[in-house]
C-alpha positions in Angstrom: -41.2 49.9 -46.2 -39.5 46.6 -46.2 -37.9 45.2 -49.4 -36.8 41.7 -50.3 -34.3 41.4 -53.2 -32.4 38.5 -54.7 -29.1 38.4 -56.4 -26.7 35.7 -57.8 -23.6 34.9 -55.9 -20.3 35.6 -57.7 -18.8 32.3 -56.5 -19.4 29.1 -58.5 -20.2 26.0 -56.6 -17.6 23.3 -57.3 -20.0 20.4 -57.0 -23.0 21.6 -59.0 -21.2 24.1 -61.3 -24.1 26.5 -60.4 -24.3 29.7 -58.4 -26.3 30.2 -55.3 -29.1 32.8 -55.1 -28.6 35.3 -52.2 -31.3 37.3 -50.5 -31.1 40.9 -49.2 -33.7 42.0 -46.7 -34.2 45.7 -45.8 -36.7 46.7 -43.2 -35.3 50.1 -42.3 -32.0 52.0 -42.5 -30.9 50.3 -39.4 -32.1 46.8 -40.4 -30.4 45.4 -43.4 -29.3 41.7 -43.6 -28.4 39.1 -46.2 -28.4 35.3 -46.3 -27.9 32.3 -48.6 -31.1 30.8 -49.9 -29.7 27.3 -50.6 -31.1 27.6 -54.1 -28.6 26.9 -56.9 -29.1 27.8 -60.5 -27.1 28.1 -63.7 -25.8 31.6 -64.4 -27.4 31.3 -67.9 -30.8 31.0 -66.2 -30.5 34.2 -64.2 -31.6 37.6 -65.4 -29.2 40.2 -63.9 -31.4 43.2 -64.9 -34.6 41.9 -63.3 -32.7 40.0 -60.6 -34.8 36.9 -61.0 -34.9 33.7 -63.1 -35.3 34.2 -66.8 -38.4 33.1 -68.7 -38.1 29.8 -70.5 -38.9 29.2 -74.1 -41.1 26.5 -75.5 -38.4 25.4 -77.8 -36.2 24.4 -74.9 -36.1 20.8 -73.6 -39.0 20.1 -71.2 -36.6 19.0 -68.5 -34.9 22.4 -68.7 -38.2 24.3 -68.6 -39.2 22.3 -65.5 -35.9 22.9 -63.8 -36.1 26.7 -64.2 -39.8 26.8 -63.3 -39.3 24.7 -60.2 -36.6 27.1 -59.0 -38.8 30.1 -59.8 -41.6 28.6 -57.7 -39.3 27.9 -54.8 -37.9 31.4 -54.9 -41.5 32.9 -54.9 -42.5 30.7 -52.0 -39.4 31.8 -50.1 -40.2 35.5 -50.7 -43.7 35.0 -49.3 -42.3 33.2 -46.3 -39.8 36.0 -45.6 -42.6 38.6 -46.0 -44.8 36.7 -43.4 -41.8 36.5 -41.0 -41.3 40.2 -41.2 -44.9 40.8 -40.3 -45.0 38.2 -37.6 -41.8 39.2 -35.8 -42.4 41.8 -33.1 -39.9 44.7 -32.6 -37.9 43.7 -35.6 -36.4 47.1 -36.0 -35.2 47.1 -32.4 -32.6 44.4 -33.2 -29.6 46.5 -32.7 -26.7 44.0 -33.1 -25.6 42.5 -36.4 -25.5 39.1 -34.8 -29.2 39.3 -33.8 -30.3 40.3 -37.3 -28.2 37.5 -38.9 -29.6 35.0 -36.4 -33.1 36.1 -37.4 -32.6 35.7 -41.2 -30.9 32.4 -40.7 -33.8 31.2 -38.6 -36.3 32.4 -41.3 -34.5 30.5 -44.1 -34.1 27.4 -41.9 -37.8 27.4 -41.0 -38.7 27.7 -44.7 -37.1 24.3 -45.4 -38.1 22.7 -42.1 -41.2 24.2 -40.3 -40.3 22.3 -37.1 -37.5 24.9 -36.6 -40.3 27.2 -35.5 -41.1 24.9 -32.6 -37.5 25.0 -31.4 -37.6 28.8 -31.5 -40.8 29.0 -29.4 -40.2 29.0 -25.7 -43.7 28.8 -24.3 -45.4 26.8 -27.0 -49.2 26.5 -26.8 -51.0 23.6 -28.3 -52.7 25.9 -30.7 -49.4 27.2 -32.1 -48.0 23.7 -32.2 -51.0 22.5 -34.1 -50.5 25.0 -36.9 -46.9 23.9 -37.4 -47.8 20.3 -37.1 -50.3 20.7 -40.0 -47.7 22.6 -42.1 -45.1 19.8 -41.6 -47.6 17.0 -42.2 -48.9 18.7 -45.4 -45.3 18.6 -46.8 -44.6 15.1 -45.6 -47.9 13.7 -47.0 -48.1 15.9 -50.1 -51.4 17.4 -49.2 -52.8 19.9 -51.7 -54.8 23.1 -51.0 -58.5 22.7 -52.0 -59.9 25.2 -54.5 -62.1 26.7 -51.8 -58.9 27.3 -49.8 -57.3 29.3 -52.7 -60.6 31.2 -53.2 -60.9 32.3 -49.6 -57.1 32.7 -49.3 -57.1 30.3 -46.4 -55.2 27.0 -46.0 -57.8 24.4 -46.4 -56.1 21.1 -47.2 -57.8 18.7 -49.6 -57.2 15.8 -47.3 -59.5 13.8 -45.0 -56.7 13.6 -42.4 -56.7 17.3 -42.2 -60.4 17.4 -41.5 -59.8 15.1 -38.5 -56.8 17.1 -37.3 -58.8 20.4 -37.6 -61.7 19.0 -35.5 -59.3 18.0 -32.7 -57.5 21.3 -32.8 -60.8 23.2 -32.7 -62.1 21.3 -29.7 -58.8 21.4 -27.8 -58.6 25.2 -28.3 -62.2 25.6 -27.1 -61.4 23.5 -24.0 -58.3 25.5 -23.2 -57.0 28.1 -25.6 -53.9 28.8 -23.5 -52.9 25.2 -23.0 -49.1 24.9 -23.1 -47.4 21.8 -24.5 -45.3 21.6 -21.3 -48.6 21.5 -19.3 -50.1 18.5 -21.1 -50.3 15.5 -18.8 -52.2 12.3 -18.5 -55.0 14.3 -16.8 -55.3 16.4 -20.0 -56.5 13.3 -21.9 -59.1 12.6 -19.3 -60.2 16.3 -19.3 -60.5 16.3 -23.1 -62.5 13.1 -23.2 -64.9 14.4 -20.6 -65.1 17.8 -22.4 -66.3 16.1 -25.6 -68.9 14.0 -23.7 -70.3 17.1 -22.0 -70.6 18.7 -25.4 -72.8 15.8 -26.5 -70.4 14.0 -28.8 -71.3 10.3 -29.2 -68.8 7.8 -27.8 -67.8 6.6 -31.3 -66.8 10.2 -32.2 -65.0 10.7 -28.9 -62.9 7.7 -29.5 -61.9 9.0 -33.0 -60.9 12.3 -31.4 -58.8 10.6 -28.8 -57.1 8.4 -31.3 -56.2 11.4 -33.5 -55.0 13.4 -30.4 -52.7 10.6 -29.4 -51.2 10.5 -32.9 -50.5 14.2 -32.6 -49.0 13.9 -29.1 -46.9 10.9 -30.2 -45.4 12.9 -33.0 -44.7 15.7 -30.6 -43.1 13.5 -28.0 -40.8 11.9 -30.6 -39.4 15.4 -31.3 -39.1 16.4 -27.7 -42.0 18.8 -27.4 -43.8 17.0 -24.6 -42.5 17.4 -21.1 -44.5 14.5 -19.7 -44.5 12.5 -23.0 -44.2 8.9 -21.7 -46.8 9.2 -19.0 -49.2 10.9 -21.4 -48.8 8.3 -24.2 -49.0 5.3 -21.7 -52.2 6.7 -20.0 -55.4 4.8 -20.7 -58.6 6.9 -20.6 -61.9 5.4 -19.5 -63.3 2.9 -21.9 -66.5 4.1 -23.4 -69.5 2.0 -24.2 -70.0 1.4 -27.9 -72.9 0.2 -29.9 -72.7 -3.4 -31.0 -73.4 -3.9 -33.8 -73.2 -0.4 -35.2 -76.1 0.9 -37.3 -75.6 0.5 -41.0 -77.5 2.7 -43.4 -78.1 0.9 -46.7 -80.7 0.2 -49.5 -82.6 -3.1 -49.6 -82.4 -4.9 -52.9 -85.9 -3.8 -53.8 -85.0 -0.2 -53.1 -81.9 -0.5 -55.2 -83.8 -2.0 -58.1 -86.4 0.8 -57.9 -83.7 3.4 -57.9 -81.7 1.8 -60.7 -84.7 1.6 -63.1 -86.3 4.9 -62.2 -87.0 7.2 -65.2 -86.1 10.8 -64.5 -87.6 13.7 -66.4 -85.4 15.6 -68.9 -85.2 18.6 -66.5 -83.9 16.2 -63.7 -80.6 15.4 -65.4 -78.7 16.5 -62.3 -80.6 13.9 -60.3 -80.1 11.2 -62.9 -76.3 11.8 -62.8 -76.4 11.5 -59.0 -78.4 8.3 -59.2 -76.0 6.8 -61.8 -72.9 7.6 -59.7 -74.5 6.3 -56.6 -75.7 3.0 -58.2 -72.3 2.5 -59.7 -70.9 2.6 -56.2 -73.6 0.2 -55.0 -72.5 -2.3 -57.7 -68.8 -1.9 -57.2 -68.2 -0.9 -53.5 -66.4 2.3 -54.5 -66.1 5.2 -52.1 -67.2 8.6 -53.4 -63.6 9.8 -53.1 -62.5 7.0 -55.5 -65.5 7.8 -57.8 -64.1 11.3 -58.1 -60.7 10.2 -59.5 -61.9 7.1 -61.5 -60.8 7.5 -65.2 -61.9 5.7 -68.3 -58.3 4.6 -68.8 -58.7 2.6 -65.6 -61.0 0.1 -67.4 -59.4 -2.9 -69.1 -61.3 -2.4 -72.3 -63.0 0.8 -73.7 -65.9 -0.9 -75.5 -66.7 -3.9 -73.3 -64.7 -3.9 -70.1 -64.9 -6.6 -67.5 -63.0 -4.9 -64.7 -61.2 -1.7 -63.7 -58.1 -1.1 -61.5 -57.3 1.9 -59.4 -55.4 3.0 -56.3 -57.7 4.1 -53.4 -57.4 7.7 -52.5 -58.0 7.0 -48.8 -55.9 3.9 -48.2 -53.6 3.9 -51.2 -54.5 0.2 -51.8 -54.3 -1.1 -55.4 -57.6 -2.7 -56.1 -59.2 -4.5 -59.1 -63.0 -4.5 -59.3 -65.0 -6.7 -61.7 -68.1 -5.4 -63.3 -71.6 -6.9 -63.1 -74.6 -6.1 -65.3 -75.5 -3.0 -63.3 -72.1 -1.4 -63.3 -71.6 -2.5 -67.0 -74.8 -0.8 -68.0 -73.8 2.5 -66.3 -70.4 2.4 -67.8 -71.8 2.0 -71.3 -74.0 5.0 -70.7 -71.1 7.3 -69.9 -68.1 5.9 -71.7 -68.3 8.3 -74.7 -69.3 11.4 -72.8 -66.3 13.9 -72.8 -65.1 14.8 -69.3 -62.3 16.9 -67.9 -59.1 14.8 -67.4 -60.9 11.8 -69.0 -62.8 11.1 -65.8 -65.3 8.3 -65.9 -68.2 10.5 -64.7 -68.9 14.2 -64.8 -67.9 15.7 -61.5 -70.3 16.3 -58.6 -69.3 17.2 -55.1 -70.0 14.9 -52.1 -72.1 17.7 -50.6 -74.2 18.0 -53.7 -74.5 14.2 -54.1 -75.9 14.0 -50.5 -78.4 16.8 -51.1 -79.6 15.2 -54.4 -79.8 11.7 -52.9 -82.2 12.9 -50.2 -84.4 14.5 -52.8 -84.4 11.3 -54.9 -85.1 9.1 -51.9 -88.0 11.3 -50.9 -89.3 11.2 -54.5 -89.1 7.3 -54.5 -90.8 7.0 -51.1 -87.8 5.6 -49.2 -89.3 6.5 -45.9 -88.7 3.4 -43.8 -87.4 4.2 -40.3 -83.8 3.5 -39.3 -83.1 3.4 -35.6 -79.6 4.2 -34.5 -78.6 3.4 -30.9 -75.5 5.2 -29.6 -73.9 6.2 -26.3 -72.9 9.6 -25.0 -70.8 8.7 -22.0 -73.0 6.2 -20.1 -76.2 7.6 -21.5 -77.9 5.5 -24.2 -79.4 7.5 -27.0 -81.8 6.1 -29.6 -82.3 8.1 -32.8 -84.9 7.2 -35.4 -84.8 8.8 -38.8 -86.4 8.1 -42.2 -84.0 6.6 -44.8 -84.7 9.6 -47.1 -83.4 11.9 -44.4 -80.1 10.1 -43.7 -79.1 8.5 -47.0 -75.7 9.6 -48.3 -72.9 8.6 -50.6 -71.5 6.1 -48.2 -74.8 4.3 -48.2 -73.8 2.9 -51.6 -70.7 1.1 -50.3 -72.7 -0.3 -47.4 -75.4 -1.5 -49.8 -72.7 -3.4 -51.7 -71.3 -5.1 -48.6 -74.6 -6.1 -47.1 -75.9 -7.7 -50.3 -72.6 -9.4 -51.1 -72.8 -11.1 -47.7 -76.4 -12.0 -48.2 -75.6 -13.7 -51.5 -73.1 -15.9 -49.6 -69.8 -14.1 -50.2 -67.3 -14.7 -47.5 -66.2 -11.6 -45.6 -62.6 -12.2 -46.9 -63.9 -12.1 -50.5 -65.9 -8.9 -49.8 -62.7 -7.3 -48.3 -60.8 -7.8 -51.6 -63.4 -5.5 -53.2 -63.8 -2.9 -50.4 -60.2 -2.8 -49.3 -61.1 -3.2 -45.6 -58.1 -4.4 -43.7 -59.7 -5.8 -40.5 -62.3 -8.5 -40.1 -63.8 -6.4 -37.3 -65.0 -3.8 -39.8 -67.2 -6.6 -41.4 -69.0 -7.4 -38.1 -71.7 -4.7 -38.3 -72.6 -6.0 -41.8 -72.5 -9.6 -40.9 -75.0 -9.0 -38.0 -77.4 -7.6 -40.6 -77.4 -10.6 -42.9 -80.1 -12.6 -41.3 -81.2 -13.8 -44.7 -77.9 -15.7 -45.2 -77.9 -17.2 -41.8 -81.5 -18.4 -42.3 -80.6 -20.0 -45.6 -77.5 -21.7 -44.2 -79.6 -23.2 -41.4 -82.3 -24.5 -43.8 -79.7 -25.9 -46.1 -77.4 -27.6 -43.6 -79.8 -29.1 -41.0 
């Protein structure tokens, strides 16, 4: 049975005036090795009997408590990392020489601080193996957090929209060729992946998103020397796919919004009422659901009668200020004094549950008008017609804001100051829908 023990070095570091924690790993009688952890602590913070960091007291300064707890967390994470390395390393007990054992532990410690070290160690690196390390590195670089579901299932599910895109690409690439080596990726691999997605029935808009994310991954790999044919791969242009112009936009008409906003729910339908209020607040402010989740009462410029709120977008990290209108002001007043965890503006509700409830509400209110969506799969044109109540979702709120702001005569540039859109091209699908504005401008100016 393997054991991992820590002890404090006897030597004091001259620069930090602290001592380094050492690790001793024992797998069998013939496999015992030690290494430096690069974690330095004050001798006063080390418990020699338990061979770990001491427990802090609440009467100590908060800075000291954090220092010790951060070191404890780092030490625990290292212990887990070494444990995984022991399990994942084949024929560990057959390492006969002291040099091989020392190289192994040094590699394990180095890969703890820099996951890309694993990539260097791997000789025949598959795309699947590379992807796992890539996610691990990106998670540390971007500060991704594990979702609650991830902790519950004991799987790494990152609470990040970028991870969802990465995961989709990894899944499809592995399905296309689970044994694909990084050295074997060529320009032809990009064409193969694009055709693979089309054969699976993915719409061209989705295929383009996959290709864009794959190129980001491969660019990162090439910059670190993991692509044998990097330049030719990154310079290769895959076939241009036909795209729908303009794209279909799913939104509420103003009459539908008014009916939804003023609808009286029964007492037993409080869950639907909360969904409606959150959705209508987004309709009136252009908020994404992800920003609704983190919006706090403290973000508003006045508790009793605010005129605006300011926040940093979770998706784009843009700092935005949104001014309230009579609809958003009314909803704010309804919820301002309701206690919530972490002082959130609204009681929480997941995006999935919001979408489920919105479909129920739309069905109840008779939002059954047909919405036709034209897309392409490769060269094949596909027309899909669905009822609004079947396709409405949280993002319909943001679209509703944009469409009606443009219909009221707002310039696209003004709308973008609310929504945080960076490109004028993102406004084109909405502009194409605002026939009402174009008709009014024609009547007024000619």
